[in-house]
N, C-alpha and C positions, 0 to 999 in steps of 0.2 A: 205693313211697318204695327208693329207692335203697340195701340194706344199707353200703355204705362208707362213708356219711354220718354213720354211727352208732358201726361199729368205731374203736375206736382205738391207736395204737401207743404201748407201754411206755416209761413215766416215772419218776423216783424220785420227784421232787418234786409236791407238790400243796398247795400254799398261795396264799394270794393275796400273799404276798411275791415266793414265785416267778413270778408272773404280771408284778407291779410290775419284776421283774430282766427279764423277756421282751419287756416295754416300752419300757425305757431301751433294752435293744439296740435294739432296732428300731427308734428316736428317733434314734441315734447315727448307723446305716445309711442314715439316710432325707437326714439332715444331709450326708453325704459322696456318695450319690448324687443325691437329688431326685427320686428318681423316682416316687414317691407325688405328687407336688403336680404334676409334668406330665402323671401322669393326669388331676388334678383339673380344671386347665385345661380338658383335653378336656371333661369332665363337665358343668362348669360351664354349658358353652355348649349344651349339649343339657339340660338339666334342664326337666322339663315344665311348663306354662303357673301349676300351684297353689304353684310354687315362685319366692319371689322372694327376691334377694339386693339389699339395697341398700347395699353395702357398695361400698367404688371398686375393690377387684379379689375379684370374685367368689370363685376358686380358690383364694384365701389365707384365705375369709371361711370355706369349706368344709372348707380344712386344719385351721385352727386348731378348729372344730368338730368334725371326725374324730377329732382327737388329746384332746379335753374326753370327748369321747362316749369311746371307748375307757377313757382313765383312769377311769373312772367304772366301770369293768367290776369291778377288785380291789376297789373301796371298798365297791361296793353288794355283794358275794360275805360280804366281810368284817362288814358293817352285819348284813345278814341272819344270819349264823352268829355274833355276839356277843347278835343279841336274841332269837333262837333259843333261846340256853342261858341267856339270865338271864330268860325263861319258862317253861324247863321242859321246850323242845320240839325238842329240839338233834334227837332221834331221828327227825322226819318231818321235818326239815328239810336235814338231813348228807346225804340221798342227790340232792338240789336243788345245795346245796354243791360238792358232789363232781362233780356232771354242768357245771356252770357253770366250776369250776375246772378241768375236767379240758379244756375246748375250746380253754385255753390250753396246759394242761402236757401233755397228753397227744391233739392234735392227730389225726383220721380222716387216715388214708391221702389222702383227694382234699383235706383243707387243708392239708398240709404241702408241698405244689407252693407258697404264698401263705404266704411266709417274711418279707415287708415289712411296711409299714405296712398296705396292701391287706388282707395277710392278718390281723391283727391287727383291723381293723373288721369281718371276718366275724366271728369270734371275738367279738368286744365285741356284733355285735349277735345272736350263739345269746345269749350272757349276759342280755341283757335281756329279750329274749324269752320267753327261759323265764320271767325273774320274773313280766312280764305274762300268761304263761299259768299262773304258781302264781293269782295273782289272780284269774284268771276263773274257775281252778277248785276254789277253797274259798268257799263262802256268806259265809264271817264277814271272810274278806280281801276277798273282792268289795263286801260292806257298807263294809267300814273306809276303801276308798276310797285305797288302798295308793300306786295307780298314779295318775301327776297325766297329765291330759290333753296335758301337755307332752313326757312322756317318751312316749305313744303317737305324739306327730308326730315326735319323731326318731327314733324308729324305725321311722316311712312315711319319710323323707329319707334315710335309711341305707338302708333297702328299694329306695330307686331308685339309691342311688348304687351299689349292688351292682349293681345290673339283673336284668332277668329274662333266662331261667327261672329259675336258678341262685337267688337270692333266695329264690323260691318254695319249691324245693327244702329251703334252708334250713327255712324254716317248717313245712316236710312235716316233715323230722326230728324238729322241738321237740314236733311235734303225738307223734312217735311215743316220744321221750324221756317227755312227759308221762303217756301209758299207761301207761309201763311203771314209773312212779314212784307214782303214783296215776290207774288206770286204775280204779279200782271207783267207784260211785257215794257208797259210804258216805265217800269221802273231802270230797266238795264238803259234806257236812254236819257232818263232823267240828268242834268247837266250837275254833276258833283263836283266841278271844279274848285268851286270855292275852298272843299273840304280836303281835296289832294294837295290845292298849295297850301293849306293851313299844315297838312301832316308832314310836307317838306320842309318841315323847316327843324330845328334847332333840337322841338321837342320830341320830334318821331327820329331824328338821326342818329339817338342814341338808340335806340330801340331797334333799329338796324344794323348798326354795328354789333346788338348784344346778341341778334341771331347769327350774324354772319362769323363769330365765333363760339357759338353753344357748343357744336360739335366737334371743335377743333379743342376746343378747351376740355373737352372730356376725353382726349385720345380716338373718337371717333371717328369713320370714316366708312361713305358709301362704297365698294366697287362693283361696275358692271361689266362684268365680262372683263374682258384686258385691258378697259379703261380703268380711270378711277372718278369717282366725283365726291 
């Protein structure tokens, strides 16, 4: 694992609101330049056969998907933070919240060079993959089914949009982060049922509904051989 994927640059703010402001700035920049949309025109023409885009303009479908995926990141951070505090487990989740927020507010030296929506897609991918790994690394959360299959598919699509081998390096960096935060076997057995119960309320249900419809909303589906997903 390359160490510069983990190291960060100093930044005075680390809040979900700061992340929203960063996203808003990138969207305004994209509205002037159109750089990210042009990139997606090329990407749409080279997607793997398992990804089907049924919209009239594939690049526009990917663009809207990417925007929604990016904007979901600070909402996910805020929801995890709020649920952890309500469940009395804030101390356990604070390192995850800090790491996820830091992808945006304290990007590594390597990520700083990506300062448009393409860079935010990378940061959002790190955030969502971190949540996925949190889910996999604790028995209570895994049994609670907090990560919907559609979220996993969305992450797979973004992995493809980012491209290999870089996306694989990002996945490796997530493994390093999770090991740093929850690297002991004891973490897997921690009873986080209070957190799981808290997120299985209305505050989390809207997010689950959002994920379930993210791909459908943007006319994207996965096709697996003769079957469909």
